[in-house]
C-alpha positions in Angstrom: 0.0 0.1 0.2 1.2 3.5 -0.6 0.0 6.6 0.8 -0.8 9.7 -1.1 -0.5 12.9 1.1 -2.0 16.3 -0.1 -1.3 19.5 1.5 -4.1 22.0 1.3 -4.8 25.3 2.2 -8.0 27.1 0.6 -7.9 25.0 -2.4 -11.8 24.4 -3.0 -10.9 25.7 -6.6 -8.7 22.4 -7.4 -9.1 19.7 -4.5 -12.1 18.0 -6.1 -10.1 17.8 -9.7 -7.0 16.5 -7.7 -9.1 13.7 -5.6 -10.9 12.8 -8.8 -7.6 12.2 -10.8 -6.3 10.3 -7.6 -9.3 8.0 -7.7 -9.2 7.5 -11.5 -5.8 5.6 -11.2 -5.7 2.1 -12.0 -3.8 1.2 -8.9 -6.0 0.8 -6.0 -3.9 -0.3 -3.3 -3.5 3.4 -1.6 -4.8 5.9 0.9 -5.1 9.3 0.6 -4.5 11.7 3.2 -5.6 15.2 2.8 -3.4 17.7 5.2 -6.1 20.6 5.3 -4.3 23.5 7.2 -7.2 25.5 8.6 -8.8 26.4 5.2 -11.2 29.5 5.3 -13.2 28.3 2.1 -15.0 25.2 1.5 -12.1 22.6 1.1 -12.9 20.5 3.9 -16.6 20.0 3.1 -15.5 18.9 -0.4 -13.0 16.5 1.0 -15.4 15.4 3.3 -17.8 14.0 0.6 -15.1 11.8 -0.7 -15.0 9.7 2.6 
């Protein structure tokens, strides 16, 4: 298994595209860790939709 670590700060414009891209990979043995640094936008809500 591999870990994909995505640092994030106020990335609501791009985080869904990033997560969609990761989910579209053919290799399936991975975990995704989004490190949200107290974003003031809707990043956390968008990421939560992927869990």
